[in-house]
Each structure stands twice: as C-alpha cells, then as structure tokens.
C-alpha positions in Angstrom: 2.6 18.5 6.3 4.9 20.4 8.6 8.2 18.7 9.5 9.2 19.3 13.1 12.8 19.4 14.2 13.7 17.5 17.4 14.6 20.8 19.1 11.0 22.0 18.5 9.5 19.2 20.5 11.9 17.8 23.0 14.3 18.4 25.8 17.9 17.0 25.9 17.2 15.4 29.3 14.6 12.9 27.9 15.7 11.7 24.5 13.3 8.7 24.4 10.4 11.1 25.1 11.7 13.3 22.3 11.6 10.3 19.9 8.1 9.3 21.0 6.8 12.9 20.5 8.3 13.0 17.0 6.5 9.8 16.2 3.3 11.2 17.6 3.6 14.3 15.4 3.7 12.1 12.4 7.3 12.6 11.4 7.9 9.0 10.7 5.8 6.7 8.6 6.4 3.0 8.9 5.3 0.6 6.1 4.6 -3.0 7.4 3.6 -4.4 4.0 6.6 -6.8 4.1 5.2 -8.2 7.4 1.8 -8.8 5.9 3.3 -10.5 2.9 5.5 -12.7 5.1 2.4 -13.8 7.1 0.6 -14.7 3.9 3.7 -16.8 2.8 3.7 -18.6 6.2 -0.1 -19.1 6.0 -0.7 -17.1 9.2 -3.4 -14.6 10.2 -2.6 -11.3 11.8 -4.2 -12.5 15.0 -1.9 -15.5 15.0 1.0 -13.1 15.4 -0.3 -12.2 18.9 0.1 -15.8 20.1 3.2 -16.7 18.2 5.2 -13.6 18.9 3.8 -12.8 22.4 2.7 -9.2 21.4 -0.4 -7.4 22.7 -3.4 -6.6 20.6 -2.5 -2.9 21.0 0.8 -3.6 19.2 -1.1 -5.4 16.4 -3.5 -2.4 16.1 -0.5 0.0 15.8 1.0 -2.3 13.1 -2.3 -2.2 11.2 -2.3 1.6 11.3 1.3 1.8 10.2 2.3 3.5 13.5 5.5 3.3 15.4 6.0 0.2 17.7 8.8 -0.5 20.0 12.0 -2.2 18.9 11.3 -4.8 21.6 8.0 -5.7 19.8 9.6 -5.8 16.4 12.3 -8.1 17.9 9.7 -10.5 19.3 8.0 -10.6 15.9 11.3 -11.2 14.1 12.3 -14.0 16.5 8.9 -15.7 16.1 9.0 -15.5 12.3 12.8 -16.2 11.9 13.6 -13.0 10.1 15.2 -9.6 10.4 13.6 -6.2 11.1 14.3 -5.1 7.5 12.3 -8.1 6.3 9.1 -6.8 8.0 9.1 -3.0 7.8 10.4 0.0 6.0 10.7 3.6 7.4 9.5 6.2 4.9 
C-alpha cells in the first residue's frame, strides 16, 4: 500500500479538501470496535444510533466500513452516548 504525502494530493489553499483526499486514498484507517462494544453494553442496535444521535444512515454505513466520518458526527454520537471520542474510535 503506497503512502501519499499531503503535498502529493492537495493544495495549500484548501486544507480540508486535502484531508478528505488523504482519507479517500486510504491513508487513515479508523477502528470503531469500541463503539460497537459500547452499543452492546448499552443494549442498543446500530440502527438505534441513527435516532439517538441524530446521524444519517450514510454516516452509519461509513462507520460500518471503518471509513472516516466528520468530527461533527462523532461529537453527536459521543453526546448521545455520554462518552469521549477516544471511547468510540481509534486511528490506526
């Protein structure tokens, strides 16, 4: 797997776009196993998270695939579950 440097894939004028391109290239893997364990502990289904946290089904799909989701979405999940970001995901 080739690792891309930010300079290879982005322009300094659009740093957020750079980050999104880096994620799309597969440079960051996110592990949400802690989230799934927390849901089991709280006796919740994954689909319950949509209602409780106010996230979209697209966000849930990305979580299931271990893909990058926005910090806003992670914050909604954390607020709904009463936890911190480090309690639900790990960047590999």
